[in-house]
N, C-alpha and C positions, 0 to 999 in steps of 0.2 A: 082537609088538606090533601092535596094530591100526592102521589107516590114520589114524583120527581122532587118536589119541594122538601119532602121528608129526608131524602138522601142528602140533599144539600145541607140541611141543618145538622145532620149527624156528622158530616165531614168537618163543618166549622167547629163543632164541639171537640172533636178529636184534636184538631189543630191547636185550639186554645189550651187543652190539657197538656199536650206535649210541650208547648211553649212555656207553660208555667210549672212543669213538673219538677225542675231542679234536681236535687240529689235523689228524689224518689223515682226518677225516670228509670225505666228498665234498661240495663246495659246490654249492648249488642253481644251476641255470642262471640266467644274468643275464637281467634283464627290460629290454627297451628302454624307458626312461623318461627324461624330461628330467633332466639332472644338477642337483642343488640348487645354488643360488648359494652361493659361499664366504662364510663369516661375515664376513671382512674386507672384502668388496666393498661399496661404497656402494650403498644401495638406489636403485632407479630413481627419478629425479626428472624434473620438467619442465625443458626447456632454460632455463638462466639468461638473463635479459634482458641485452642488450648494455650495457656500462658507459657512463654518460653521458660525453660528451667534456669534458675539463677546460675550465674557464672560461678565455677568452683572457687572457693576461698583460697587465697595464696598466703601461706604462713612462712615468714622468713625467720630462721633460727640462727643464732650467733654461736660460732665455735671459737673458743678462746685458746690461745697457746702462746708460749714464748719461744724465741729463737736466739741462739747465740750468734748474733750478728757481729759481735766482737768477743774476744776471749779465746781460750784454748780449744773450745769445742766447735769453732766456727765452721770448719770444713764439713764435718759429718752433719752438724745441725742444719746447715744450708741445704744440703741434699735432702734431708728429712722433710724440711719445709717445702722444697720443690715438689716432692712426691705428694704431700698432703694437698697443696694448692692445685696440682694437676687433677686430682680426684674431685675437688670441689668445683673447679671450672667445668669439668666434664658433666657433672650432675646438673649444674645450673644451665649449661648449654643445651642439655637434653630436655629441659623444661621442669626439672626438679623431680622429687619423688611424689607419687600419688598414693594417698591413703584410700581406704575403701569407701569413705564418704565423699570422695572427690577432692578433698583438700590437697593442694599442691604444696610440697615442702621445698623451699629454696634455702640456700645457705649463704651466710655472710661470715666474716671472721674479724676478730680483734686480736692484735698481736703486739708484743713489745720485745725489745732487746734485753735479754736477761744478763748479758755480759759474762756468761758462764759463772755466775755468782749465786750461791745458795740463798743468801739473805735477800737478794733482789727478786729471786724466784718467788719467795713467800709473799713479798710485798705485791708483786705483779699479779699473782694468781688470786690473791685476796681482792685486788682491784677488779679483776675480770669477773669474779663471782658476785661482787656486790655493786660496784658502780657501773660496770659495763653490761651487767646482767647476761653474761654468756650462759646459754642453755646447756652446752656440753663443753668439755675440755679435752685437749690433747696434750700429752706430756711434753716437757722440754726434752732435749737430747741429753743423755747420760743418766746413770742410775742415781748419782748424788743429787742432781738437780730435781730429778723425778721424785725422789723420796720426800723432798721438801714440798713439792707441788701436791703430792698425794694426800698429805695431811690436810691441806687447805681444801681440796676437793671433797674429802670426807666431811670436814667440818661444815661445809655449806651444802651438802647433799647433791653435789654435782657429779654426774657420771663422767669419768675420765678414762679414755683409752690410752694406755702408755705404749710408746714405741721408742726405740733407742735406749731402752732401760731394761737390764737383765737381772739385776740383783734380786735374789729370792726374798730377802728380809723385808722389803717394802710391803710384801703381800702376806706377811706373817705377824701383823700387829692389829688384826681385827678390823681391817677396812672392808667396806661393803660396796663401794661405788667405783672401785678402781680395777681395771682389767688390762692384763699384760698381753701384748702381741708377740713379744720376743721369746725365744727359748730361754729359760732361766739360767742364771750364772752357774748353778750347780751342775748343769749339763753342757756348759759351753766348751770346755776343753777336754772333757772325758773322751770324746771321739778321737782326739789327737793321740791320746795314750793308746787307744785301741788300734789306731793306724800304725803307730810305732811298733806295737807288739806283733802286728802282722808282717811289717817290713823286716824286722830284725829281732827274733825272739831272744837273741843273746844279750841285748842291751840291758843294762842294770842301773846305770847312774844317770840321774836326771838333775837338772838345775832349773830353778824358778827365779827369774828376775822380772820384777813387775812394778807397775806404778802404784804408789800408795794412794789409791782412790777406792771408793766404796765398791765400784764395779769390779775392778781388777783384783782387789783383795778377795772378794767373794768367789770369783772365778778360780783363782789360783788355789785358794784354800780347799775348795771342793776337789779340784784336779789332783792336788797333792795327796789328799786323803784317799782318793780313788787309786792313784798310782801306788801308794804304800800298801794298800790292801791287796794289790797284785804282786807285791814283792819287790818293787823298785826301791832303790836307795836314793834319797834326795840329798845330794852333796852340797847344794847351795839353795837357800831360800831367803831372798832379800828384796826389799822394796826400795824404790827411789822416789824422790820428790816429783810431783807432776810437772814442775817447771824445769826439770833437768835437761840440759843440753850437752853436757859432757859425760859420756858413759865410760870414760877411760878407767876409773877406779873399779867399776863393775866388771869390765872386760878383763882387767888384771886378776880379779878374783875368779873369774871363769877359767882363765888359763891355769890357775893354781889348782882348781877343783877338778879340771879335766872331765867334765860330764860327756856322756855320749849324745845327749839331746838337751836342748834349751827350750823352755816354754815360758811364756809370760807376756810382757808388753803392757799396754794400757789403752791409749787412744792414738789418733793418727799422727800427731806431731812427734810425740816421744817415740812411738814405735818405728816410724820412718827413720828418725835420727839414730836409734839404737841399731837398726839393721845396717844402715850406711856405715856406722863406725865399726861394727863387727867386721864388715868387708874390708874397710880401710886398714884395720889392724891385723888382717889376715888370720883371724881366729879360726882355728880348725874346728868345725862342727859338722856333724853328719845330718842333724835334724834340727830345724829351727821353726818353731810355731809361735806367732805373735798375734795378739788380739787386735781387732779393729782395722789396723793399718793395711795389711796385705790385700784384703778384698777391695779396697778403694782403687778405682782406676788410676788415680794419680800416683799410686805406689810404683808404677812402671817407670816413673821419672828417675828412680834410683838406678836404672840400668842394671849393670852386673850385680849390684848389691841386692836386687830384688830376686834374682834367679834362684830358684829352689826354695824360697821362703814359703811357708804354709800358713794359712790363716783360716779360722772358723768364720763362716758366713751364715747369716740368717736367710739369705736368698741369693741365688745366682740364676741368670737367664737360662742356663743349660738345664736347670732342674725342671723335670717334666711334670709339673703339677698342672694337669689339664682336666677338662670335662671328661675326656675319654678315660683317664686314669682314675678319676673319681667314680665313674660308672663301673669300672672294673672292680673297684674296691667296695662298691655298694654305698658310696658316700654322696652327699649333696655337694654340688659345685656351685660357687657363686662368683660373679664378676668376670673380668677379662682374663685372658691367659697371658703368660709371660711374654710371648713374642709380640703381642699387641701392646702390652705395657711398655716394652722397650721402644717400639715404633713411636708411640704417642709421647713418651718422655723425651726422646731425642728430638722430635719435631717441636716440642714446646720449649726446649732449652738449648737451641742452636747446636744440636748434634752431641751434646754432653751424654756420655754413657752413664746409665743409672747404676748406682751402687746399691748394696742391700739397705743402706740407710734411706735411699730414695724410695725403694720398694716398701720399706717399713712405714714411711710417711703415708704413702698411698694406701697401704693395707689398713692403717689406723682409721682413715676415713671410710674405707670400704666396710670395715666391721661396724662402725657406727651406723652407716647406711643400712646394712643388713638388719641390725637390731631394730631400727626404726620401722623398717618394712615388716619384720616379723611381729613387732609389738602393735603395728598399725596405729602408731601414736608417737608423739614426741614427749609424752609424760615420762620423766626420769625413772620413776619406779617401774613402769612397764618396760622401758628400754633396758634397765638393769636386769630385769627378769629374762628378757630375750637374750641378753648376753650370757646369763647363767645357763640357758638351755642350748646354746650354740655348739654345734659339732659338725664341722663342714670342712671342705677343701677349697682353698683359694689359690690364685697364682703364687701367693706367698707361702703356701703350704697348709698343713693341717692346723686347724684352730679349735681348741677346746679349753675351757677354763675350770680350774679347781673351784668347787662350790662349798668346800668344808669351811668351818669357822676358823680353823687353824691357818689355812693358806688361801683364803678366798681371793679369787681373781688371778692367781698364779697360772701361767700358761702350761698346760700339760699335754697339748697335742703336737706342737711344733718341734721340729728337730733341726739340728745344724747340718750344714754341708761344709766340707773342707776343700779349699782351693790351694793350688800351688802355681807359682809363676814359672812357666816353662818357655823354652824357645821353640818357635815354629816358623821355619823359613827365614830365620834371621831376626824375627820380631818376637818380643815378649808378649805372652798371652796367658790368661788364666785357664787352668784346667781343674775340673772337679776330680779329686783323688780319693774322696771318702764321703759317704759310705760306698762300699763296692758296687751296690746295685745302681748307684747314680753316677758312678765314675765315668769321666770322658777320656781319661788317660791314666796310665800307671804313674805312681809317684816316682820322682827322681830321688834315689837313695843309694849312697850318701849324696847329699846336696853338692852341687858343683863348687 
């Protein structure tokens, strides 16, 4: 066989072997190439954008209170509510309070007419605590009504800021959730005694004629004890019914006792009537200080009967409680200043001048706000703890609460100022006459 034929036969054999080799066929050498992506793998995409942060949660909490839309406390109660609602509207208009976790706190309110009636107050505060699920409470106006509300607040564990209520005794019965904004009754009229001592050290005889209400009785009893401790003689100490409109019998007793100074009163209606009838009967008196009524702007409607009358006030626009004065005293200041409060209040209520009851209503809301901010929570236990720790200056004055078991919640920071109605250019106006460091004018003495 020749060489050429042999080569052809060998090639044919190799071809047959390859064709029939199956799995035994030698695999070709691997080629270094990128491995194909698995079919189940997601195709390459651009990095997904970060998810937007969730919108902050908005929590609406309900503040409950009653107002004396009718009854003897109507004037002062209405102004107190006006101040409270101004605060609430301002906070909500500003977008609420923001907690550190981004939660926004907004405020709503539930309110009823308490008719200046203690039994109705207990019924209504129970309803607000249970049926209306109010988170926090603000007191009604007056110490008697507040004492009734305080028991309900404590019973249901509701934090209540009290305003328009000065009696010490409410805070001396083991309460833990009730906090007083006002200067207590025990210090309400003592400054008037100090003012009198400065004006005329020869005065010895005092008379106390006052409304038979919890507030007035507490105030007068404390002032009487203080005056007697200084050597004054109390020649008349007599109460009158809250509905009294004829003070003739009391004025006759005052004429017989011939005191050098008269202190007392009760609330707006009775105090205004008492001052007017003293003037009408030409009772000679050198010094007249009455509770509640004189600081009210409407007291000027008495005309000549208002001239020279002095009244203790929880707040007056002239009182310079500002951030600057807080810095000077090394204290924290919180909230707006008095001049801004006056502007905002008058704008909200058709030019009505705010009284200290108006300021007290606003201050109650402001203290609740500050406690929520400090607690960084609306939890009542944490808010109560923040109130316990509070020690600051506001437009309303110094705020600090007693934390002892004996007087928990009693206000120990705030002090009274005393105003007197004086004539200025033919018009009646209020002047601060005590304490001396805050006075805007010398006191008229003896009163005209």
